N, C-alpha and C positions, 0 to 999 in steps of 0.2 A: 166323525166322518160325515162328509156331504150325503143327503139323501139319494143322490144321484148314483151312488155306488151299490144300492141294493137292487140289482137286477141279475137274479142268479142264473148261470148256466148249471143244470144238473151235473153230478158227478158221473163220469163216463162208465161207472161200474153199474149203473141202474138196468136191471134186466128189461128186454123189451120182446114182445111177441113177434112172430115172423112178418106179418104184415107190417108192423111199424119198422122193422129192418129193411123192408123193401121201400117204404116210403122215405126213410132216412137216407138210403143209398141214392135213390133217384134225386133227393134234394140236394144231397151233398154233390153229386155230379153236376147238376145244373148249376149250383153256386160256383163251383170250381170254373165251369165253362163261362160263367160271366166275368169271373175274376180274370182269366186269361184272354178273353176275347172282347169283352165289353167296350162300348156299347155294342150289343149284338141282337139281331132279330130272333124271336123265338122260333121262327122256322130254322134259321141257322143252327141254333140250340140243338134242335130236333136231329138235324142232320148230323151235327158232330158227335152227339151222345147216343144216337140210335135209339132215343126214347120217341113215343107216338107224340104227334104234335098236342093232342089233347092232354096228354100226361104233362108235357112242358108247359102248357097254358095254365093247368091246375096248380102246378108245383111253383111257377112265377107268381101267381096270385098270393099263395100262401107265403112265399117268402117277402113278398111286397107288403103284406099285411103285418109281417114281423119287423118291418123297416130295414131289412137286409139289401134289398134291390128297389130300384126305381125305374119308371120309363124316362128314357132320355129326353131331353127338352125338345131337340128336332128332329121329327120322324124323317126317316129314309124312304125314298119311293124307288121302286123298281123301275128303271128305264124312264123315270119320270112320269108314268101313267099308272093307273089303276090304284088301288088302295094302298096306302103308305104302309112300310114294314115299321112297326113300331118298336124300337130297340130298347133293351133293358140294360142297365148297368148297376154297379154297385152303388148303395146309398151310403158312401163313404164320410159323410159330414155329421152322422148322427151318434153313432156309437165308437167306443174305444175299450181295449182292454188294458189292464195294468200289465206292467212289466217289472220283474225284479231280477236282477242278476248278482248274485254274491260271488264276488272274487277274493283272493286273499287279502289284498291291502284295502279293498273298498267295495261299496255296493252301489250298483246303478239302479235306478227306479226311472220309468218311462211310462208314457201312455202311447199306444199304437193305433193307428186306425185299420180298418178291415183290409187294407192293401198292403199291412206290414210296414206302414211308414210312420217314423217317430214324430208325434205330435208335440210331446214335450218330454224334457229329460234332465235329470240332475245327478249328480254323484256326490257321494259322501265318503270320506276315509273313515275306517273303523276307530272307534274309541274302545280298544280292546274287541275280543272276538267272541264274546259270551253270546250264544246263539239267540236267546231270547231278546236281548237289548239290540242286536243286529236286526233281528227281523221286525221288532217293534218300530225302530226308527225307519225302516224300509217302508211298512205299512203307513205311517203318518206321512211320510214323504209322498206316498201314493194319493193319500188324501189331499194333501196341498197342491199337488199338481191338478187334480180333478177341480179343486176349488178356483183354480186360475183358468179353468177350460169350460167356460159357461156353454151350456148347450149340449155338452157331451155327457154320454151315458156310459157307464162301465157294465160290461157283460160278465167279466171274471178277471181273475188275476192268473199270471202264469210266473213262475218262480224256476229260474235256471241256476243250477249250482254245479260246480265240478266235483269229484271224487265219487263215491258210491251212491247213487240216488235211486231208492225203490219208488219208481212212478206210482205204482198201484196203491201203495202204502202212504204216499204223500210225505215221506221220510228221507233225510239225508242219514243214511246208515252209517257212513264213515267218511270223513274228510280230515285226513291227518294234518294237513297244513294249516287248518283252522282249528283242530282240536275237537271237532264236532263227531258225536257219536250218537246215533238214535235220536235225531232232532226230528219232533213231529212238525215240520215247516207248514203242512196244509193246514193243520189245526191253528198253529200259532199265528199264521197270517189272516186265516179266515176268521178267527175270533175278533182281531183287531179291525178287519175292514166290513165285516158282514157279507162278503162276497165268496162264491165258491173259488177254491185255488186250486191250481194245477200244478204239479211238480215234476221235473225231469233234470236229468243232467244236461249239462250245455252243449255237449257235442251232438246229442241226439235231438235237443231242441233246435240247432242250426241246421241238421239235415232237415227237418221238417220246414224250416223258414226257405232254404234254398229250393226245395221241391214246391213250395207254394208261390214264392215271391222272387227268387234268385234265378241265377244262370243255369241251375240244375233242373229247372222245370222241365218235364217231359222225359227227363233221363230214366232209363228202366232200372237202373241200379246206382247208387251214390254212395260214397265213402267220403265222410267229413273228418279231417284230423286237425284237433284243437291243440296248439301249442303255446301255452302261457306258463303261470306257475305251475299249474296241473297240466298234464300231457295225457290226452286220451281221444278216442276215435268213436265213430258211429257209424252203422252200415244200414242202408236202406234197399230194399228191393221191391218192385211193383206196388211202390206207394207205401210200403209198410216198414217202419224202422224196427230192426231186431233189438229186443230188450234182454231175452234170456231169464231165466229163474231169478227172481227178485232184481231184476234190472241190472246184473252184474255184467252184461256184455259191453265191450268196448274199454276194459280195463288194461291198458298196454303200459302203464308207468314202470313196470319191471321188466320189459322186454330187454334183452342184453343189446348193447351197442359195441360191435368190434373195435377194439382199440380205446374203449371208454376209459376215463381215469378219476371220474368224480365217485366218491363215496356216497352211498345211499343208505338212508336209515334202516333199510331191510337187513343191512350188514354186508351186502354185496358191492361190487364196483363196477361203475358203466352201465348202470340201469337208465332206460330210456328218459325218465322224467328228470332224474339226477343230471344228466348230461345237458339235456336241452332246455330246462325250465328257464323263465326269465330271472329267477334269483341267481341261476349260475351265470347268464349271460351279463347280469348287471355287476355281480363279483368280479367277474374277468374283466369288466370294462373298468371298475374302479382301479383293479390292479394295474391295469395299462394306463392309468392316469386320463381316461376318457371321460369320465364323470365322477361324481362324488355320492350321488343319490342312489336310490333304487327303483327308478322309473325306467322301463326299456326305451320310451319314447325319446329320452334324453340320449341315448346312443343313437338313435335315428337321427335326431337333430345334429348331434356332432358328426355323423357320416355326411349329412347334407351339406355341412360347412367345410367338408374336405378332409375331416380327421381319418387318416389312413387305417389307424388301430380300429376305429369304430366300424369303418367298410369293412375290414378283414373279418372281425367278430361277427357281423351281421350275415356276411356271404358264407362263412364258414358254417354257421348255424343252420342256415337255409339248406346248405347242401347236406348236413346231416339229417335235417328234416325230410329231405328227398330221398336218401338211402332207407330212412325208416318207413316212408311211404311205400318205397318198392316192396319192401317185405310184406306189408298189408297187401298190395296189389297182387303179388304172386300167390297169396291165399285166397284173397275175395274176388279179384278180377272184377272190379266195378267198371261201369261203363264212364262215370265221372268222379273226379276226386277234387273236393274243394278243401282249402287249407286256410286255418285263421292262424296267422304267425306273424308277428310285428314287422319283422323285415321284409317278407313277402307281400304283406299289405301296401307298404310303402315305397319300396325300390325295385326297380326293373333287373338289377343286378342280383338281387336276392331270389327274385323269381326265375332267373335264369339258372341259378345255382341249385334250385330246388329241383327244376326240370331236368338239369343234367344229372342230378342225384337219382331221380326216378330212372332215367334212361330214354334213350332216342325213342323207341318203340312206343312209350305210353306218355311221353312228355306233353303231348297235345291235349291229353285228357285231363291235365292237371291246372287248376286255377285258383286264385285268392278268393277269399270269401267275397260275396257279392256286396256285403254291406259296410264295407270300410270301417270309419272310426264309430258307427252306429252298431256294430256287431253285438255286443253285450246287451244292449237295449233290446235288439231285435231277437236275441236269444231267448230272453225271459218272455217277450209277448209272443213269440211262436208257441209256446207251450200251451197257451190259452187259444190262439188261434188254430191251432191244429184240431183242437176239440170242437170250436166252431165250424170248422169245414167240413168235419166228419159227421156232425150231427146239428145242422143248422135249424132243424124243426124244434130243437130243444129251447130255443129262445122264447120265452113266454111273451104271449101278446100284450101283456101288462107294461112292458118297457116302452111302448110308443108314447 
């Protein structure tokens, strides 16, 4: 691995004293303010955050020494007279985080900058799903991406996976579709990269991405519904994602779908994941003569070419996703609902069917993922970026 990968973010479980907590919280609030409003004057940050001007100045100096923010090139003047306001902005050309997303057919590896933008990305189809082989290839892929990005230094790696993921342990507890059980992902990727690794479920990762970089920024509560081969959900209120004991929150694969006909491995019929998974979509598309393969984007392409069966399959699926979302809305009542689903991401008729399934009263609160075809790369990177934005002072000065 290139030496530029050895710039660790400490694990989030390290205990801190109360004064450190206060400093960390203030630095986090300021860095988030720069992310959202930059270039922004320190006086404006103080007004937006309620922190004292002296505290803002002190923390901005610390964040600048760490290389996370910089003074903007052109100072702003108030009414053209007096001392210029020196705005600060993210220094987004220096650091990256590594991103790994493990899906059922392939793994995505990427580099993201501090704004959550994809700097580089590659995908590799699985050569079997033995976990250590998959994770080793992912780690080596990150090294290759960094090697082709001179001048960028990695602060850490985020890994997002479907199924049951224990964030605190850094472990995939169970992923039936991959055949993974009790896989120590943090350890496996960390040993290979020399970097600290943060692991979470992909729906929770995307809630963090939406609140940091997406259209859900500023929402008091956000529900994210992920509908791929794995179907799961995540919920955040007041900037905190709900994990539950051992991070089991968001498991909705076996919610019953009224009228469902698909047999589920659990022995029942009509479970949510069995009905709505991309595997089911592609099988139905093959049966209808729409495609021959297993890639749901081929169904989207066929629909764009005017194939009526493809359009029907995608719209029906989007409507069913909307009805599933409505059940979750009734229980959780979020302000904003973000959906990652292939039809909704690419077609207006699918988005309309999704909103119709949700119902008129809440339709306006439902939107497709903010990240388009980069959504899987962003999911992985958001796991590490969430750690950074919660504790920016953990970045050691030696990375400069």
